[in-house]
C-alpha positions in Angstrom: 153.6 63.3 196.1 154.1 66.2 193.7 151.2 65.0 191.5 148.9 64.6 194.4 149.7 68.1 195.7 149.1 69.5 192.2 145.8 67.7 192.0 144.7 69.0 195.4 145.7 72.6 194.4 143.8 72.3 191.1 140.7 71.0 192.9 140.8 73.9 195.4 141.2 76.4 192.5 138.1 74.9 190.8 136.1 75.2 194.0 137.2 78.8 194.4 136.2 79.6 190.8 132.7 78.2 191.6 132.5 80.3 194.8 133.5 83.4 192.8 131.0 82.6 190.2 128.2 82.3 192.8 129.2 85.6 194.4 129.1 87.3 191.0 125.7 85.8 190.3 124.4 87.2 193.5 125.8 90.6 192.6 124.2 90.3 189.1 120.9 89.5 190.7 121.1 92.6 192.9 122.1 94.7 189.9 119.2 93.3 187.8 116.8 94.2 190.6 118.1 97.7 190.6 117.9 97.7 186.8 114.2 96.8 186.7 113.2 99.2 189.5 115.0 102.2 187.9 112.8 102.3 184.8 111.3 105.5 186.1 114.6 107.3 185.6 114.2 107.0 181.8 110.6 108.4 181.9 111.7 111.4 184.0 114.8 112.7 182.2 115.1 110.8 178.9 118.5 110.7 177.2 120.9 111.3 180.0 119.5 108.6 182.2 119.0 106.2 179.3 122.8 106.1 178.9 123.1 105.1 182.6 120.4 102.5 182.1 122.2 101.1 179.1 125.4 101.0 181.1 123.8 99.0 183.8 122.2 96.6 181.3 125.6 96.0 179.6 127.3 95.5 182.9 124.8 92.8 183.8 125.2 91.1 180.4 129.0 91.2 180.8 128.7 89.8 184.3 126.6 86.9 183.1 129.0 86.1 180.3 131.9 86.3 182.8 130.2 83.7 185.0 129.7 81.5 181.9 133.4 81.9 181.1 134.3 80.8 184.6 132.2 77.7 184.3 132.9 76.7 180.7 136.7 77.1 180.6 136.9 77.6 176.8 138.3 80.1 174.4 134.8 80.8 172.9 133.5 82.2 176.1 136.5 84.4 176.5 136.0 85.9 173.1 132.3 86.5 173.9 133.2 88.4 177.0 135.8 90.5 175.1 133.2 91.2 172.4 130.6 92.4 174.9 133.1 94.5 176.8 134.4 96.3 173.7 130.9 96.9 172.3 129.7 98.2 175.7 132.6 100.6 175.8 131.8 101.8 172.3 128.1 102.3 172.8 128.0 103.7 176.4 131.1 105.9 176.5 130.5 107.9 173.2 134.2 107.9 172.3 135.9 110.0 169.7 136.3 108.8 166.1 139.7 107.2 166.5 138.6 105.3 169.6 135.5 104.1 167.8 137.6 103.0 164.9 139.9 101.0 167.2 136.9 99.4 168.8 135.4 98.4 165.5 138.7 97.0 164.3 139.0 95.1 167.6 135.5 93.6 167.2 136.4 92.7 163.6 139.6 91.1 164.7 137.8 89.0 167.4 135.3 87.8 164.8 138.1 86.8 162.5 139.9 84.9 165.3 136.6 83.2 166.2 135.9 82.3 162.6 139.3 81.3 161.2 141.7 80.6 164.0 139.6 78.9 166.6 138.7 75.2 166.6 135.9 74.7 169.1 136.1 70.9 169.1 139.6 71.0 170.6 138.3 73.2 173.4 135.3 71.0 174.1 137.3 67.8 174.5 139.3 69.2 177.3 136.4 71.0 179.1 136.2 70.2 182.8 132.4 70.8 182.9 131.8 68.5 180.0 133.8 65.7 181.6 131.8 66.2 184.8 128.5 66.0 182.9 129.8 62.8 181.1 130.5 61.2 184.5 127.0 62.1 185.7 125.4 60.6 182.6 127.5 57.5 183.1 126.2 57.1 186.7 122.6 57.8 185.6 122.8 55.1 182.9 124.2 52.5 185.3 121.5 53.3 187.8 118.8 52.7 185.1 120.3 49.4 184.2 121.8 50.7 180.9 125.5 50.3 180.0 127.4 53.0 178.2 129.0 51.9 175.0 
């Protein structure tokens, strides 16, 4: 009974993640539309509006990476989102020297973690989306008369 309840709650949480990802994608599409239609702001005032334009662009990219993180369920996508967020903060906000140094050290630390402490194969074996794709490929091969080895 307990295992069945945990399984149901887990399935509900996966569905809710997909719903949140869809809502975020809709918001990203609206933001991207605003982004492309606001090109005239740069032409009118130059530098000050360019920073706003860059801010919108980075927010869209971070939103897309966040949706990928929700769908992939792996550490690599979490590190990518953190990298984009830190770099966005450093570029758009024009921080003082100490804050910029902390940002650069944070990016370096994330790259070191990604390079030396992260084993992507372990993450891929447990990925829900990859298991789902494997199940779909199994059904497709059986429909075509092929058996999976």
